[in-house]
C-alpha positions in Angstrom: 17.5 34.8 3.5 16.2 31.2 3.4 12.9 30.1 4.9 13.1 28.5 8.3 12.9 24.7 7.9 10.8 22.7 10.4 11.9 19.1 10.9 8.7 17.0 10.9 10.5 14.3 13.1 11.1 16.8 15.9 8.0 16.0 17.9 4.9 13.9 17.3 2.7 17.0 17.2 4.8 18.6 14.5 4.9 15.3 12.6 1.1 15.0 12.7 0.8 18.5 11.2 2.7 17.1 8.1 0.7 13.8 7.8 -3.0 13.9 7.1 -5.1 11.6 9.3 -7.3 9.1 7.3 -10.4 10.0 9.4 -9.9 13.7 8.7 -9.5 12.9 4.9 -12.8 11.1 4.8 -14.5 14.0 6.7 -13.1 16.5 4.2 -14.6 14.6 1.3 -11.4 13.0 0.1 -11.9 9.3 -0.1 -9.2 7.1 1.3 -8.7 4.1 -1.1 -7.6 0.8 0.3 -5.4 -1.3 -1.9 -7.0 -4.0 -3.9 -6.7 -7.6 -2.6 -7.4 -9.2 -6.0 -3.8 -9.5 -7.3 -2.7 -11.8 -4.5 -5.3 -14.6 -5.0 -4.8 -14.3 -8.8 -1.1 -14.7 -8.4 -1.5 -17.7 -6.2 -3.9 -19.4 -8.6 -1.6 -18.7 -11.6 1.4 -20.1 -9.7 -0.5 -23.2 -8.8 -1.6 -23.7 -12.5 2.0 -23.2 -13.7 3.4 -25.6 -11.1 0.8 -28.2 -12.1 1.7 -27.8 -15.7 5.4 -28.1 -15.0 4.8 -31.4 -13.1 2.5 -32.7 -15.9 5.1 -31.9 -18.5 7.9 -33.5 -16.4 6.0 -36.7 -15.8 4.9 -37.1 -19.4 
């Protein structure tokens, strides 16, 4: 006999039982990491440098 499957999308209460809340994770001692924002500015600077180099080579 198979175990009874509970659909987490049935109600919001059931769904919350499947998804840990960030504030509860920090209280339990599990740190919640935010994604680093460093790659975006680095990518923008690199794109600007490459574009400037392309214009400089094209106009030379």
